[in-house]
TORFIRO-194548 format. One record per residue (C-alpha): x, y, z; chain. Coordinates in Angstrom, 1 decimal, decimal comma. Layout:
<pts>
@X X; Y Y; Z Z; c A
...
</pts>
This chain:
<pts>
@X 3,3; Y -64,4; Z 45,4; c A
@X 4,8; Y -61,3; Z 43,8; c A
@X 8,5; Y -61,3; Z 43,1; c A
@X 10,4; Y -58,4; Z 41,5; c A
@X 7,1; Y -56,7; Z 40,5; c A
@X 6,0; Y -53,1; Z 41,1; c A
@X 3,8; Y -52,5; Z 44,1; c A
@X 1,1; Y -50,9; Z 41,9; c A
@X 0,8; Y -54,2; Z 39,9; c A
@X 0,8; Y -56,3; Z 43,1; c A
@X -2,1; Y -54,2; Z 44,5; c A
@X -4,0; Y -54,5; Z 41,3; c A
@X -3,4; Y -58,3; Z 41,1; c A
@X -4,4; Y -58,9; Z 44,7; c A
@X -7,6; Y -56,9; Z 44,3; c A
@X -8,5; Y -58,8; Z 41,1; c A
@X -7,9; Y -62,2; Z 42,7; c A
@X -9,4; Y -61,2; Z 46,1; c A
@X -6,2; Y -62,1; Z 47,8; c A
@X -4,6; Y -60,5; Z 50,9; c A
@X -1,0; Y -59,2; Z 50,8; c A
@X 1,2; Y -60,7; Z 53,5; c A
@X 4,7; Y -60,3; Z 54,7; c A
@X 7,4; Y -62,9; Z 54,2; c A
@X 6,9; Y -66,1; Z 56,2; c A
@X 9,8; Y -65,4; Z 58,5; c A
@X 8,2; Y -62,3; Z 60,0; c A
@X 5,9; Y -62,6; Z 63,0; c A
@X 3,4; Y -60,3; Z 61,4; c A
@X 2,6; Y -63,0; Z 58,8; c A
@X 1,5; Y -65,3; Z 61,6; c A
@X -0,4; Y -62,8; Z 63,7; c A
@X -3,8; Y -63,6; Z 62,2; c A
@X -3,3; Y -67,2; Z 63,2; c A
@X -2,2; Y -66,3; Z 66,7; c A
@X -5,2; Y -64,0; Z 67,1; c A
@X -7,6; Y -66,8; Z 66,0; c A
@X -6,1; Y -69,1; Z 68,5; c A
@X -6,4; Y -66,6; Z 71,4; c A
@X -10,0; Y -65,9; Z 70,4; c A
@X -11,0; Y -69,5; Z 70,3; c A
@X -9,2; Y -70,7; Z 73,4; c A
@X -9,3; Y -67,6; Z 75,7; c A
@X -13,1; Y -67,2; Z 75,5; c A
@X -14,8; Y -66,6; Z 78,8; c A
@X -17,2; Y -69,4; Z 78,0; c A
@X -14,3; Y -71,9; Z 78,2; c A
@X -13,2; Y -71,1; Z 81,8; c A
@X -15,4; Y -73,8; Z 83,4; c A
@X -14,5; Y -76,6; Z 81,0; c A
@X -12,9; Y -79,7; Z 82,6; c A
@X -9,4; Y -80,9; Z 81,8; c A
@X -10,7; Y -83,5; Z 79,4; c A
@X -12,8; Y -80,9; Z 77,6; c A
@X -9,8; Y -78,6; Z 77,3; c A
@X -7,8; Y -81,4; Z 75,6; c A
@X -10,6; Y -81,9; Z 73,1; c A
@X -10,8; Y -78,2; Z 72,5; c A
@X -7,0; Y -77,9; Z 72,0; c A
@X -7,1; Y -80,5; Z 69,2; c A
@X -10,3; Y -79,3; Z 67,6; c A
@X -9,0; Y -75,7; Z 67,5; c A
@X -5,8; Y -76,9; Z 65,8; c A
@X -7,9; Y -78,7; Z 63,2; c A
@X -9,7; Y -75,4; Z 62,6; c A
@X -6,5; Y -73,4; Z 61,9; c A
@X -6,2; Y -72,5; Z 58,2; c A
@X -4,4; Y -75,5; Z 56,8; c A
@X -2,6; Y -73,3; Z 54,2; c A
@X -0,4; Y -71,8; Z 56,9; c A
@X 0,8; Y -75,1; Z 58,2; c A
@X 1,1; Y -77,0; Z 54,9; c A
@X 2,9; Y -74,3; Z 52,9; c A
@X 4,9; Y -72,3; Z 55,4; c A
@X 7,4; Y -73,4; Z 58,0; c A
@X 6,6; Y -71,9; Z 61,4; c A
@X 9,4; Y -69,7; Z 62,8; c A
@X 10,6; Y -70,9; Z 66,3; c A
@X 9,2; Y -67,8; Z 68,0; c A
@X 5,7; Y -68,5; Z 66,5; c A
@X 5,8; Y -72,1; Z 67,7; c A
@X 6,7; Y -70,9; Z 71,2; c A
@X 3,9; Y -68,4; Z 71,2; c A
@X 1,3; Y -71,0; Z 70,1; c A
@X 2,6; Y -73,5; Z 72,8; c A
@X 2,3; Y -70,7; Z 75,4; c A
@X -1,3; Y -70,1; Z 74,5; c A
@X -2,1; Y -73,8; Z 74,6; c A
@X -0,3; Y -74,3; Z 77,9; c A
@X -2,1; Y -71,4; Z 79,6; c A
@X -5,5; Y -72,7; Z 78,4; c A
@X -4,8; Y -76,3; Z 79,4; c A
@X -3,7; Y -75,6; Z 82,9; c A
@X -5,8; Y -72,5; Z 83,6; c A
@X -8,9; Y -72,3; Z 81,4; c A
@X -9,6; Y -68,7; Z 82,4; c A
@X -9,0; Y -65,5; Z 80,5; c A
@X -5,7; Y -63,8; Z 81,0; c A
@X -2,7; Y -64,4; Z 83,3; c A
@X 0,1; Y -66,9; Z 83,2; c A
@X -0,6; Y -70,3; Z 84,6; c A
@X 1,6; Y -72,9; Z 86,3; c A
@X 2,7; Y -75,5; Z 83,7; c A
@X 2,6; Y -78,7; Z 85,8; c A
@X 4,0; Y -81,1; Z 83,1; c A
@X 6,5; Y -80,4; Z 80,3; c A
@X 4,9; Y -80,0; Z 76,9; c A
@X 6,6; Y -82,9; Z 75,3; c A
@X 5,0; Y -85,2; Z 77,8; c A
@X 1,6; Y -83,6; Z 77,2; c A
@X 1,9; Y -84,3; Z 73,5; c A
@X 2,9; Y -88,0; Z 74,1; c A
@X 0,4; Y -90,8; Z 73,4; c A
@X -1,9; Y -92,1; Z 76,1; c A
@X 0,0; Y -95,4; Z 76,4; c A
@X 3,2; Y -93,4; Z 77,1; c A
@X 1,6; Y -91,4; Z 79,9; c A
@X 0,7; Y -88,3; Z 77,8; c A
@X -2,5; Y -86,5; Z 76,9; c A
@X -2,2; Y -86,9; Z 73,1; c A
@X -2,4; Y -83,1; Z 72,4; c A
@X -1,1; Y -82,5; Z 68,9; c A
@X 2,4; Y -81,0; Z 68,7; c A
@X 2,0; Y -78,0; Z 66,5; c A
@X 5,6; Y -78,2; Z 65,2; c A
@X 5,3; Y -81,8; Z 64,2; c A
@X 2,0; Y -81,1; Z 62,5; c A
@X 3,6; Y -78,3; Z 60,5; c A
@X 6,6; Y -80,5; Z 59,5; c A
@X 4,4; Y -83,4; Z 58,6; c A
@X 2,2; Y -81,3; Z 56,3; c A
@X 5,3; Y -79,9; Z 54,6; c A
@X 6,6; Y -83,5; Z 54,1; c A
@X 3,4; Y -84,3; Z 52,2; c A
@X 4,8; Y -82,1; Z 49,4; c A
@X 7,9; Y -84,3; Z 49,2; c A
@X 5,6; Y -87,4; Z 49,1; c A
@X 3,5; Y -85,9; Z 46,4; c A
@X 6,6; Y -85,3; Z 44,3; c A
@X 7,2; Y -89,0; Z 44,3; c A
@X 3,7; Y -89,8; Z 42,9; c A
@X 3,1; Y -90,9; Z 39,4; c A
@X 0,6; Y -88,2; Z 38,5; c A
@X 1,7; Y -85,5; Z 36,1; c A
@X 0,7; Y -82,1; Z 37,4; c A
@X 1,5; Y -78,5; Z 36,4; c A
@X 3,2; Y -77,6; Z 39,7; c A
@X 5,6; Y -80,6; Z 39,3; c A
@X 6,5; Y -79,3; Z 35,8; c A
@X 7,4; Y -75,9; Z 37,2; c A
@X 9,7; Y -77,5; Z 39,9; c A
@X 11,3; Y -79,7; Z 37,3; c A
@X 12,1; Y -76,8; Z 35,0; c A
@X 13,5; Y -74,8; Z 37,9; c A
@X 15,4; Y -77,5; Z 39,8; c A
@X 15,9; Y -80,3; Z 37,3; c A
@X 14,8; Y -84,0; Z 37,0; c A
@X 15,9; Y -85,0; Z 40,5; c A
@X 12,9; Y -83,4; Z 42,1; c A
@X 11,0; Y -86,6; Z 41,1; c A
@X 13,2; Y -88,8; Z 43,4; c A
@X 14,6; Y -89,0; Z 46,9; c A
@X 16,6; Y -85,8; Z 47,2; c A
@X 19,6; Y -84,6; Z 49,2; c A
@X 18,6; Y -81,8; Z 51,6; c A
@X 22,1; Y -80,2; Z 51,8; c A
@X 22,1; Y -76,5; Z 50,9; c A
@X 25,1; Y -77,0; Z 48,6; c A
@X 23,1; Y -79,2; Z 46,2; c A
@X 20,5; Y -76,6; Z 45,3; c A
@X 20,9; Y -73,3; Z 43,4; c A
@X 21,1; Y -70,0; Z 45,2; c A
@X 17,9; Y -68,8; Z 43,6; c A
@X 15,9; Y -71,6; Z 45,2; c A
@X 12,7; Y -70,2; Z 46,9; c A
@X 12,3; Y -70,1; Z 50,7; c A
@X 9,6; Y -72,7; Z 50,5; c A
@X 11,8; Y -75,1; Z 48,5; c A
@X 14,7; Y -74,7; Z 51,0; c A
@X 12,4; Y -75,4; Z 53,9; c A
@X 11,1; Y -78,5; Z 52,1; c A
@X 14,6; Y -79,8; Z 51,4; c A
@X 15,7; Y -79,0; Z 55,0; c A
@X 13,2; Y -81,4; Z 56,6; c A
@X 16,1; Y -83,7; Z 57,3; c A
@X 17,7; Y -81,0; Z 59,4; c A
@X 14,4; Y -80,2; Z 61,2; c A
@X 13,4; Y -83,7; Z 62,1; c A
@X 16,8; Y -85,5; Z 62,3; c A
@X 19,4; Y -87,0; Z 60,0; c A
@X 17,8; Y -88,6; Z 56,9; c A
@X 14,4; Y -88,7; Z 58,6; c A
@X 12,4; Y -88,5; Z 55,4; c A
@X 14,5; Y -90,4; Z 53,0; c A
@X 15,1; Y -93,4; Z 55,2; c A
@X 11,4; Y -94,1; Z 55,4; c A
@X 10,9; Y -94,0; Z 51,6; c A
@X 11,6; Y -97,1; Z 49,6; c A
@X 11,3; Y -97,7; Z 45,8; c A
@X 9,6; Y -101,0; Z 45,0; c A
@X 11,2; Y -102,2; Z 41,7; c A
@X 8,9; Y -104,1; Z 39,4; c A
@X 9,8; Y -103,4; Z 35,8; c A
@X 12,0; Y -100,4; Z 36,0; c A
@X 13,4; Y -98,3; Z 33,2; c A
@X 14,7; Y -95,4; Z 35,2; c A
@X 15,8; Y -96,5; Z 38,7; c A
@X 19,6; Y -96,4; Z 38,9; c A
@X 21,2; Y -99,5; Z 40,4; c A
@X 23,9; Y -97,9; Z 42,4; c A
@X 22,7; Y -94,3; Z 43,2; c A
@X 19,0; Y -94,7; Z 44,0; c A
@X 17,8; Y -96,2; Z 47,3; c A
@X 15,7; Y -99,0; Z 45,8; c A
@X 16,7; Y -101,7; Z 48,4; c A
@X 17,6; Y -101,5; Z 52,1; c A
@X 16,8; Y -97,8; Z 52,5; c A
@X 20,3; Y -96,7; Z 51,4; c A
@X 21,9; Y -96,3; Z 47,9; c A
@X 24,0; Y -99,4; Z 47,1; c A
@X 27,0; Y -97,0; Z 46,4; c A
@X 26,9; Y -96,2; Z 50,1; c A
@X 26,3; Y -99,7; Z 51,4; c A
@X 28,8; Y -101,3; Z 49,1; c A
@X 31,2; Y -98,4; Z 48,4; c A
@X 34,1; Y -100,6; Z 47,6; c A
@X 32,3; Y -102,4; Z 44,8; c A
@X 30,9; Y -99,1; Z 43,5; c A
@X 34,4; Y -97,7; Z 43,1; c A
@X 35,4; Y -100,7; Z 41,0; c A
@X 32,2; Y -100,8; Z 38,9; c A
@X 32,2; Y -99,6; Z 35,3; c A
@X 28,4; Y -99,4; Z 35,3; c A
@X 27,9; Y -96,6; Z 37,8; c A
@X 25,0; Y -95,1; Z 35,8; c A
@X 23,3; Y -98,3; Z 34,9; c A
@X 19,6; Y -98,9; Z 35,7; c A
@X 18,4; Y -101,9; Z 37,6; c A
@X 17,1; Y -103,8; Z 34,6; c A
@X 20,4; Y -103,4; Z 32,6; c A
@X 22,2; Y -105,5; Z 35,2; c A
@X 19,8; Y -108,4; Z 34,9; c A
@X 20,6; Y -110,6; Z 32,0; c A
@X 18,3; Y -113,4; Z 30,8; c A
@X 20,0; Y -116,7; Z 30,3; c A
@X 18,8; Y -120,3; Z 29,8; c A
@X 16,7; Y -121,3; Z 32,9; c A
@X 16,1; Y -117,8; Z 34,2; c A
@X 18,3; Y -114,7; Z 34,7; c A
@X 21,4; Y -113,6; Z 36,6; c A
@X 23,2; Y -110,4; Z 37,6; c A
@X 26,0; Y -109,5; Z 35,4; c A
@X 28,5; Y -106,9; Z 36,7; c A
@X 31,5; Y -105,4; Z 34,9; c A
@X 34,5; Y -104,4; Z 37,0; c A
@X 37,6; Y -102,4; Z 35,9; c A
@X 39,9; Y -105,1; Z 37,2; c A
@X 39,7; Y -108,7; Z 38,5; c A
@X 38,3; Y -108,8; Z 42,0; c A
@X 40,3; Y -110,1; Z 45,0; c A
@X 38,9; Y -113,1; Z 46,9; c A
@X 37,6; Y -110,9; Z 49,8; c A
@X 35,9; Y -108,6; Z 47,2; c A
@X 34,1; Y -111,6; Z 45,8; c A
@X 32,6; Y -112,1; Z 49,2; c A
@X 31,3; Y -108,5; Z 49,0; c A
@X 29,6; Y -109,5; Z 45,7; c A
@X 27,9; Y -112,4; Z 47,3; c A
@X 26,7; Y -110,1; Z 50,1; c A
@X 25,4; Y -107,7; Z 47,4; c A
@X 23,5; Y -110,5; Z 45,6; c A
@X 22,0; Y -111,6; Z 48,9; c A
@X 20,9; Y -108,0; Z 49,7; c A
@X 19,2; Y -107,3; Z 46,4; c A
@X 17,6; Y -110,8; Z 45,9; c A
@X 16,1; Y -111,8; Z 42,6; c A
@X 14,8; Y -109,2; Z 40,1; c A
@X 11,6; Y -110,3; Z 38,5; c A
@X 9,9; Y -108,4; Z 35,7; c A
@X 6,2; Y -108,7; Z 36,6; c A
@X 4,8; Y -106,1; Z 34,2; c A
@X 3,8; Y -103,6; Z 36,9; c A
@X 5,1; Y -100,0; Z 37,3; c A
@X 7,5; Y -99,2; Z 40,0; c A
@X 6,1; Y -97,4; Z 43,0; c A
@X 7,3; Y -95,5; Z 46,1; c A
@X 6,4; Y -97,0; Z 49,4; c A
@X 6,4; Y -95,3; Z 52,8; c A
@X 7,5; Y -97,7; Z 55,6; c A
@X 5,2; Y -96,9; Z 58,5; c A
@X 6,7; Y -99,5; Z 60,8; c A
@X 8,2; Y -103,0; Z 60,5; c A
@X 6,0; Y -105,1; Z 58,2; c A
@X 3,5; Y -102,2; Z 57,4; c A
@X 3,8; Y -99,8; Z 54,4; c A
@X 1,8; Y -97,0; Z 52,7; c A
@X 1,6; Y -96,4; Z 49,0; c A
</pts>
């Protein structure tokens, strides 16, 4: 991707690397090759006698054949999503070349699972957002790759953790790709990515006790805001608040004043919430909570 470079150099670089020059992702012309490929595959005259079940299979197989780079690196503009859904709808309900068809069922129902009365056709928008979310998940991984170094140097250490997607928290020079990545919470709903990611603490030397969401899905400074405001250990890591004593270990908090009786009740609730911290010699890991009782590492 050429930024602030002469067109002559950009042409020479693209020829040397055998790359095509494209417009910015927000323009429809960037997505026109993908739209043409969809029309070519779905609007073929050989498909006009395919049954409804066959059309559903073709719709999903054609989506799998789309260049994954488009969907995993660029966020689709709304007008492109609408055009793709229009092509899919015409093919599903018509099957013949040309002409607008009657759409008998709303598209959200068509994309629903079988058990919910749908046809399980893939929702192109959700596929796009899910592939973008994979970059957020990869940033949480333990592997040390060059692209992570680049993001760390540009945006800071916090790219390795659960990040706030608000535009005010990132510099104005952030790339369009990075802004789309951080705005996944806006696209899919409030806190839709962060609430599903949990840090499993084993023998931590970096997870902050109050500010990182390492238990319960929320930072403890949010869940126990009163205690956080009274703490003198706001930047402490998890293991620093666990003190070994005779017969085991215990949590040891430091407050800027003596707590009231009702605040001591909050401390008991906090201790119940976090449970017992045991150093078991394993590295911490991020876990994706698929559903209740099931997780993915």
